[in-house]
N, C-alpha and C positions, 0 to 999 in steps of 0.2 A: 582529428588527428590525421596527419599525412601517412602515406604508405611507408612502412619500414623497409629499410634497404639490407638485404643480407648478403654477405659474401661467404661462399663455401670454398675452402681451399683444401682439396683431397686428391691425391694421386690416383685412387681408385676410381674408375668410372662408375662401377656398380654401387660403391657407397655413396658417390655424389648423387646418384639417381635415386637412391633410397631417401637420402635426406631432402633433396628438392621434392620429391613426391609427398613426403610427410608434411612439409611446410607449405605446400601449395596451396591448401585451404585456409591458410592464416592470414591472408591479405597482405602479403609481403612480396617485394620484387627481389628475385634472387639472381646474382651472378655467381658463377663458378669458375674456377681455375685449377691447375694440378701442381704449380710450383710456387715457391717463395718469390721468385722475380716477377712472375706474371701478378701475383697477389699485391706486391709492392707497386706496380704501375696502376692497378685498379684503385688501391687505397688513395694514391695521390691524386687521381683523376675524378673519383667520385666519393660522395660523402657516403659512407658505409654506417650503418646502425649497429649491425651485429656481424660478428666475425666468427665463423665455425671453422677451426683449423686442425689438421691432422699435425701432431707434433713432430713427426718425422717426415720431412718432405724430400724430394729427391735432391734438391739444391740448397737445403737450409733446414732451418730448426724453427718451429712453431713458436717457441718461446722468443727467439728474434724477431719473428714477425709480429708477435704480441708487443715486445717493447717498441717496434717501429710504429705500430698503430697508436700506441699510446703517446708518442712524439707528435701526433698530427693534433691540429686544433680542437677538432671534436672527435675525441677517441671513440671507438667502437666497444660494444659489450663483446667480451671475448669468450668463447666456449671452445675448449680444447677437446680434440678427438684422438683416441689412442687404443691400440689393442693392449698396451701395457705401459706402465709408468713407474718411475721410482719415487720414493719418499721425498727425495731431493728436488725432482721435478714438480711434485705437488706443492712443496714449500715454496718454490720459485714462483709457480703460478699464483699461489695465493698471495705472495708478496707483491706481485706486480698488479694484482687487481682483476684476474680472470674471474669470471661467474661460476664456471662448471666445468667438470670434465665428463664426457660421454665415452663410456668404453665399447669397442667392438667385441663381438658383434652388436650392432646398434639395434635398440627395440624401438618401437614407436612411443611407447609411455616415457622412455628414458629420454628421447630426443625432444619430445614436447615439453617434459617437465624442464629440461634445461633452455628450450626456447622461452617458455615463460618467465623462467627466473631472468634471462637476459633481457627480456622485454620489460620486466620490472626495473632492471638496472638502466634501461635505456631512458625510461621515464624519470628516473631519479637516481642519477650516477653516483650520488653520496651514500646510497643504501647498499649495505653489504650483508643483509640478512637473508638467509635462505628462505625461499617460499615454498610452502607445501603445495604440491600439485597432485591432484586426484585424477586417476585414470577413470575412464568410462568402463563399464563393465565389458564392452567388447574389445576395447584396447587392452585391458588387463588379461582377458581370455587369450587373446592373440600373443601377447608378450609371454604368457605362461606356457603356450604350446611350444615356445621356441626356448625359453630359458626361465629358470627360477631366479635369476639375479637381477637387482635393481642397478643396473650398469651405469650409473650416473652419480656423480660426487659433488654436491653444492659447495663452493668455495666461499661461504659467507660465514661471518661471525668469528668465533674464537678459533685460532688455528689448532689448538689441541683437540676440539671437537672435529675439525677436519681431517686431522691425522688420525685420529680413532676411527672415523667413518672409513678412510682408506684401508685401514688395517682390517676392519671387519668385512668389507667388501672383497679384499683380496682373500681372506680365510674362506669365505663363502665360495669364491671362484675355484678355490683348490679342495672343495669338498670337505672342508674343516681341519685339513692338514696345515697346522701352523708352522712347521719346519718348511714347508715347500712356500708357504705364503712369506715367511721371513726372508728365504732366498730370493724370491722375486722381488721383494722391496727393497733388496740389498742391505738388510739389518741382520744383526745377530738375533738368535732366538729369545735370549733373555731380555733384550730391548723390546722385542714385541710383546712378550708377557707383562713387561712393567707398563707399557702403554695400555694393554688391556686391563690391568689391575687399576689405573688411575680412577 
């Protein structure tokens, strides 16, 4: 199999460096840029297998970049990166065919889980099933020292499952505070409780 080509679109140099360092041993060629305009140029000039993009870029939206990438003959597997997202954005990412969302602060395990799901998509673009990825003991210990959260949401399978996963992760992020989670997701508390009761 030929080397996979990854494009990282991220305004923060520190986050770009973290992603590049964590993917460096995966046998991939990595390009990086900071803006939507630069990413568009790279996408037109280079065949990209995987696209990791921040949803909030200085000159545009990661959602628009995803739509642009999908319009190309060989669309790349798309992984969204974000510190926060709304239920509407998750729905749109899922509808467009993104593989995953990795939340900041990024953990090594979360990033590699998203990478492996994107690699699975790259091998078989018609597969939208989430793949389980197990962390090594060292990776899990490293992540647990920074955060107790699994900050990645696989966007495969049924949307109800994806939405419920997002709600659970958001509640965990707010230490079990469902009212704060509902506000962060832009939904009424009753709607959040209904989703949890399904």
